[in-house]
PLY file of the C-alpha trace (Angstrom):
ply
format ascii 1.0
element vertex 404
property float x
property float y
property float z
element edge 403
property int vertex1
property int vertex2
end_header
87.61 58.63 73.91
91.27 57.76 73.72
92.23 55.63 71.17
95.43 53.11 71.10
98.58 54.29 72.73
100.54 53.78 69.27
97.81 55.68 67.20
97.87 58.68 69.44
101.71 58.76 69.75
102.01 58.48 65.74
99.00 61.39 65.46
101.14 63.58 67.88
104.10 63.39 66.14
102.64 63.98 62.76
101.48 67.37 64.07
104.12 68.53 66.72
107.69 69.51 65.66
110.04 66.66 66.87
111.94 68.64 69.82
108.59 69.77 71.01
107.11 66.18 70.97
110.14 65.15 72.96
110.08 67.88 75.46
106.41 67.63 76.48
106.34 63.77 76.26
109.01 63.77 78.77
107.12 66.12 81.03
104.03 63.44 80.65
106.25 60.80 81.36
107.76 62.50 84.73
104.24 63.61 85.56
102.84 60.18 85.40
105.33 58.63 87.91
104.85 61.62 90.14
101.08 61.16 90.61
99.65 58.50 93.10
96.30 57.23 92.70
95.39 58.02 96.47
95.89 61.96 95.62
98.99 62.57 97.15
102.43 63.56 95.16
106.01 62.47 95.35
107.31 66.07 95.78
110.78 64.83 96.60
111.37 63.08 93.31
109.34 66.21 91.60
112.56 68.43 93.01
114.67 66.03 91.84
113.70 65.62 88.32
112.58 69.01 87.88
115.40 70.78 85.92
115.89 74.54 87.63
118.20 77.17 86.70
119.31 80.08 89.31
118.73 83.94 88.42
121.69 85.55 87.00
122.70 89.29 87.55
125.43 88.88 84.64
123.25 89.18 81.71
122.57 86.22 79.24
121.31 87.56 75.65
120.62 90.91 76.81
118.26 90.16 80.03
119.21 89.46 83.38
117.29 88.19 86.44
117.26 88.30 90.37
114.98 86.37 92.85
113.29 88.43 95.78
111.92 86.77 98.76
109.12 89.00 100.46
109.69 88.93 104.25
106.37 89.08 105.18
104.85 86.34 103.11
107.98 84.21 102.10
106.79 84.54 98.57
109.61 84.20 96.03
109.28 86.36 92.77
111.99 86.19 89.99
112.35 89.38 88.02
113.62 89.93 84.66
115.00 92.88 83.31
116.65 94.13 79.96
120.36 94.56 80.68
121.95 98.13 80.44
123.76 99.13 77.39
126.62 100.22 79.32
128.59 96.93 80.27
130.49 98.27 83.05
126.83 98.29 84.72
126.32 94.58 84.46
125.94 92.66 87.41
124.99 96.20 89.45
121.06 96.16 90.43
119.73 99.54 90.81
116.41 99.41 92.94
116.37 103.15 93.42
115.72 104.35 89.81
112.54 103.68 87.62
112.79 101.63 84.62
112.24 104.93 82.50
111.03 108.27 83.29
109.80 108.81 79.44
109.22 105.43 77.98
106.25 103.14 79.32
107.74 99.59 80.01
105.00 97.37 80.71
105.55 94.64 83.57
104.19 91.24 82.91
103.36 89.18 86.38
103.79 85.74 85.34
102.18 82.34 86.61
103.97 79.43 85.37
101.52 76.50 84.43
101.93 72.93 85.83
98.20 72.01 86.87
98.92 73.99 90.19
101.28 70.83 90.90
104.36 71.11 88.82
107.23 73.34 87.85
108.35 76.63 89.72
109.38 80.03 88.93
113.14 78.86 88.26
112.00 75.73 86.40
114.25 75.82 83.07
111.51 76.00 80.34
109.84 78.89 82.33
112.88 80.94 82.73
113.80 80.47 79.26
110.06 81.79 78.46
110.29 84.67 80.77
113.53 85.76 78.79
111.98 85.83 75.50
109.16 87.78 76.48
111.68 90.49 77.79
113.77 90.15 74.99
111.08 90.37 72.22
107.98 91.96 73.72
110.34 94.83 75.50
108.64 94.27 78.76
109.83 93.60 82.42
108.69 90.33 83.83
108.08 89.23 87.58
107.70 85.42 87.75
105.71 84.02 90.46
106.71 81.05 92.42
103.31 80.50 94.10
102.71 77.51 96.33
101.38 74.15 94.80
99.00 71.56 95.35
97.94 69.11 96.83
100.28 70.23 99.75
98.46 73.78 99.27
95.04 73.76 97.97
92.72 76.36 96.86
93.08 79.41 97.42
96.28 79.33 98.21
97.88 80.12 94.65
95.34 82.92 94.49
96.44 84.33 97.61
100.06 84.13 96.39
99.02 85.87 93.00
97.25 88.60 94.96
100.34 89.12 97.24
102.74 89.22 93.91
100.49 92.07 92.51
100.42 93.92 95.34
104.13 93.87 95.92
104.94 94.65 92.10
102.51 97.60 92.51
104.48 99.09 95.72
107.90 98.78 93.91
109.15 102.26 92.36
111.63 100.59 90.85
109.19 99.03 88.44
107.75 102.35 87.58
107.75 103.85 84.36
106.48 106.66 81.95
106.04 110.35 82.62
103.12 109.52 85.12
105.66 107.29 87.11
103.43 104.34 87.93
103.70 100.60 87.53
101.98 99.39 83.98
100.82 95.89 85.25
99.69 92.89 82.92
98.63 89.57 84.03
100.02 86.55 82.02
99.97 82.77 82.64
99.80 79.31 80.67
97.58 76.50 82.17
96.84 76.88 85.95
98.78 80.02 85.61
96.18 81.47 83.28
93.45 80.24 85.90
95.38 82.34 88.39
95.22 85.35 86.18
91.55 85.31 85.86
91.00 84.97 89.45
93.76 87.49 90.66
92.24 90.09 88.18
88.62 89.69 89.68
90.24 90.52 93.07
92.06 93.52 91.72
89.02 94.54 90.12
86.98 94.25 93.21
89.52 96.26 95.08
90.10 98.94 92.50
93.53 97.91 91.56
94.38 98.84 88.26
95.35 95.93 85.69
96.01 96.84 82.18
95.55 93.66 80.68
95.10 89.67 81.09
96.96 87.20 78.66
95.72 83.51 79.35
97.37 80.67 77.35
95.22 77.50 77.08
94.18 78.29 80.50
93.14 75.48 83.11
89.36 75.70 83.22
86.68 72.75 83.41
83.59 71.66 84.72
81.45 68.72 85.62
79.99 68.33 82.02
82.26 66.27 79.49
82.48 68.70 76.53
82.91 67.45 72.85
86.73 68.38 72.70
87.11 66.66 75.71
85.51 63.55 74.34
87.32 63.81 70.98
90.85 64.56 72.05
91.22 62.30 75.25
94.49 60.96 75.10
95.46 62.08 71.49
97.75 64.86 72.14
99.52 64.50 75.54
96.43 65.01 77.89
93.96 62.26 79.15
90.60 63.06 81.00
91.56 61.21 84.26
94.91 62.98 84.76
93.03 66.28 84.66
90.45 65.30 86.92
93.27 64.10 89.41
94.84 67.62 89.44
91.27 68.97 89.85
90.91 66.80 93.07
94.39 67.80 94.41
93.45 71.44 94.11
89.97 72.26 94.94
88.65 72.05 98.47
88.13 68.48 99.47
84.89 67.37 98.49
84.18 69.84 95.93
83.22 69.02 92.18
84.66 70.69 88.83
81.76 73.04 88.91
83.47 75.21 91.84
84.10 78.72 90.67
87.97 78.12 90.81
87.58 75.47 87.84
84.32 76.80 86.48
84.19 80.61 86.76
81.25 81.05 84.73
79.28 78.04 85.65
76.27 77.23 87.81
78.09 78.34 90.99
80.43 81.57 89.22
79.85 85.10 90.05
78.91 87.68 87.45
81.23 90.21 86.24
78.66 92.65 84.81
79.63 96.36 85.62
83.16 95.43 87.14
86.14 97.25 85.87
87.62 94.12 84.42
90.69 94.47 82.26
90.92 93.55 78.48
92.06 89.93 78.00
93.65 87.98 75.32
92.84 84.29 75.38
94.98 81.87 73.72
93.38 78.79 72.59
95.18 75.58 71.06
92.90 74.09 68.65
94.32 70.70 69.63
93.88 71.03 73.49
91.60 68.98 75.36
90.28 71.73 77.27
89.49 74.42 74.32
85.90 74.10 74.74
86.18 75.40 78.43
88.64 78.07 77.02
85.99 79.11 74.62
83.39 79.36 76.92
85.49 81.51 79.05
86.00 83.83 76.12
81.92 84.00 75.41
81.47 84.37 79.21
83.62 87.47 79.28
81.73 89.09 76.37
78.31 88.25 77.70
79.42 90.09 80.75
80.37 93.38 78.60
84.28 92.82 78.77
86.65 93.24 76.01
88.46 90.07 74.80
90.63 89.03 71.79
90.50 85.37 71.14
93.81 84.16 69.44
92.26 80.45 68.14
95.39 78.41 66.78
93.45 75.59 65.32
96.60 73.37 64.64
98.37 74.15 67.70
98.77 71.64 70.78
99.68 72.56 74.36
103.27 73.68 75.11
103.46 75.27 71.44
105.33 78.23 73.15
108.33 76.78 74.77
110.06 76.39 71.39
110.60 79.09 68.62
110.29 76.23 66.22
106.60 76.81 64.90
104.81 79.85 63.11
102.18 79.55 66.15
105.07 80.79 68.58
105.79 83.91 66.53
102.22 84.45 65.82
101.71 84.37 69.61
104.67 86.73 70.38
103.52 89.25 68.02
99.91 89.37 69.61
101.48 89.61 73.01
103.61 92.46 72.18
100.91 94.49 70.31
98.40 93.70 73.40
101.13 95.18 75.96
102.42 98.13 73.89
98.61 98.75 72.43
99.88 98.49 68.89
103.44 100.44 69.54
106.76 99.44 68.86
106.75 96.13 66.32
110.53 95.68 65.85
111.19 92.42 64.50
111.49 89.40 66.69
114.70 88.00 67.92
114.20 84.85 69.78
116.66 83.68 72.71
118.38 80.05 71.87
117.22 77.45 74.20
120.71 76.96 74.96
121.52 80.49 76.15
121.50 79.77 79.86
124.80 77.56 79.11
126.41 80.68 78.47
126.48 81.29 82.63
126.62 79.01 85.45
125.05 80.09 88.87
126.18 77.68 91.61
124.49 78.79 94.91
125.83 82.40 95.31
128.84 81.90 93.31
128.73 82.03 89.36
131.42 80.85 86.86
131.40 82.41 83.15
132.80 80.42 80.45
136.09 82.02 80.36
137.04 80.92 84.13
136.47 84.18 85.74
134.82 83.40 89.32
132.71 86.00 90.82
130.52 85.94 94.29
127.52 87.89 94.52
125.58 88.63 97.64
122.41 89.41 95.45
121.31 85.74 94.56
118.16 86.14 96.58
117.54 89.66 98.05
116.04 89.68 101.42
115.56 93.29 101.58
118.96 93.95 102.00
121.79 96.19 100.24
122.20 94.82 96.64
126.08 94.37 95.89
128.55 92.52 93.79
132.07 91.46 94.68
134.74 89.85 92.36
137.49 87.85 93.36
139.75 89.21 90.64
138.44 92.90 90.75
137.09 95.64 92.61
134.12 95.74 94.80
131.05 97.52 93.37
127.93 98.45 95.13
124.55 99.22 93.69
122.52 100.71 96.71
118.82 99.92 96.76
116.45 98.58 99.12
113.66 95.78 98.26
111.36 96.33 101.44
0 1
1 2
2 3
3 4
4 5
5 6
6 7
7 8
8 9
9 10
10 11
11 12
12 13
13 14
14 15
15 16
16 17
17 18
18 19
19 20
20 21
21 22
22 23
23 24
24 25
25 26
26 27
27 28
28 29
29 30
30 31
31 32
32 33
33 34
34 35
35 36
36 37
37 38
38 39
39 40
40 41
41 42
42 43
43 44
44 45
45 46
46 47
47 48
48 49
49 50
50 51
51 52
52 53
53 54
54 55
55 56
56 57
57 58
58 59
59 60
60 61
61 62
62 63
63 64
64 65
65 66
66 67
67 68
68 69
69 70
70 71
71 72
72 73
73 74
74 75
75 76
76 77
77 78
78 79
79 80
80 81
81 82
82 83
83 84
84 85
85 86
86 87
87 88
88 89
89 90
90 91
91 92
92 93
93 94
94 95
95 96
96 97
97 98
98 99
99 100
100 101
101 102
102 103
103 104
104 105
105 106
106 107
107 108
108 109
109 110
110 111
111 112
112 113
113 114
114 115
115 116
116 117
117 118
118 119
119 120
120 121
121 122
122 123
123 124
124 125
125 126
126 127
127 128
128 129
129 130
130 131
131 132
132 133
133 134
134 135
135 136
136 137
137 138
138 139
139 140
140 141
141 142
142 143
143 144
144 145
145 146
146 147
147 148
148 149
149 150
150 151
151 152
152 153
153 154
154 155
155 156
156 157
157 158
158 159
159 160
160 161
161 162
162 163
163 164
164 165
165 166
166 167
167 168
168 169
169 170
170 171
171 172
172 173
173 174
174 175
175 176
176 177
177 178
178 179
179 180
180 181
181 182
182 183
183 184
184 185
185 186
186 187
187 188
188 189
189 190
190 191
191 192
192 193
193 194
194 195
195 196
196 197
197 198
198 199
199 200
200 201
201 202
202 203
203 204
204 205
205 206
206 207
207 208
208 209
209 210
210 211
211 212
212 213
213 214
214 215
215 216
216 217
217 218
218 219
219 220
220 221
221 222
222 223
223 224
224 225
225 226
226 227
227 228
228 229
229 230
230 231
231 232
232 233
233 234
234 235
235 236
236 237
237 238
238 239
239 240
240 241
241 242
242 243
243 244
244 245
245 246
246 247
247 248
248 249
249 250
250 251
251 252
252 253
253 254
254 255
255 256
256 257
257 258
258 259
259 260
260 261
261 262
262 263
263 264
264 265
265 266
266 267
267 268
268 269
269 270
270 271
271 272
272 273
273 274
274 275
275 276
276 277
277 278
278 279
279 280
280 281
281 282
282 283
283 284
284 285
285 286
286 287
287 288
288 289
289 290
290 291
291 292
292 293
293 294
294 295
295 296
296 297
297 298
298 299
299 300
300 301
301 302
302 303
303 304
304 305
305 306
306 307
307 308
308 309
309 310
310 311
311 312
312 313
313 314
314 315
315 316
316 317
317 318
318 319
319 320
320 321
321 322
322 323
323 324
324 325
325 326
326 327
327 328
328 329
329 330
330 331
331 332
332 333
333 334
334 335
335 336
336 337
337 338
338 339
339 340
340 341
341 342
342 343
343 344
344 345
345 346
346 347
347 348
348 349
349 350
350 351
351 352
352 353
353 354
354 355
355 356
356 357
357 358
358 359
359 360
360 361
361 362
362 363
363 364
364 365
365 366
366 367
367 368
368 369
369 370
370 371
371 372
372 373
373 374
374 375
375 376
376 377
377 378
378 379
379 380
380 381
381 382
382 383
383 384
384 385
385 386
386 387
387 388
388 389
389 390
390 391
391 392
392 393
393 394
394 395
395 396
396 397
397 398
398 399
399 400
400 401
401 402
402 403
């Protein structure tokens, strides 16, 4: 079980880069403030403390983004795309043309982590991560702002994941390649990795094509205490009681951790034999308390006859991919790029700096760049209407496109 706090802190510092240690330690401190012993959660304080960033239609380091709210479900998705090479087209969102008519551009539907409870699609660290995926892996990304527990328990996050997949599949402007289709991959970390699995199962049941799943130290578990849980309890940021709190907040009231949402290959899990389930890339951090459950997930997929690649980074901790300050980060990006491109283009990596988002400041519907030009955008959030941009000091430009 957990040792003394001082020993655990010193051990974490010896393994984790200092800035990553500070980042994750701050998260842990805040998370401990937000959880209540009675199972409730201080959402107001969470909204105040969670550093969020708005979408930006003017590209930052070659990537721009915009938010879309589905009028039928209220679900918000943040879309990240590579910027046009022609700077004259910056700030113009064209939702009529496909991503490419010749090249295949994979679309990653990303589910953020946070144990089903924390973070959003606009949380700064996830916004930066999605930008890196676009820039490094040469993909488009749709980040899903799914509903969170304990206000919205199982299966709300899965329902939102399915709605996002259905929406992405129906967008002609996310199509690419000579056959004009949307090449979808699912990806997520922590609870997001858990959502990936369950959305992929539903997609397979419904005959909806998903080309691959990428799970980063996915949040799985079970009633049994595993060796890694006992050995790593409290040593690298995570404690068993914290994990149990999140499962109680997410699962249906009265359910235990052998519920299939938590333990998909457990005593109550379903068989995936004969199902057209996508190939998977499962990333396991060797210092993650839940690694035994993640390795059991890999074994479960293989036992049911499905293709899975295990990337087991034995010296990595949770959150190693948030900052490009370690070899594990670059190994993950190379594997992810190869997984989505099937061994295609492997140009050198060029990570975006953590400070990149300071180049452009979005304030509501207004955007101020560093040279002081003030622009207002009627894009901000697209509610299925015409996309356009107006400039206080310039001409009005319109990109005709409907997101219905």
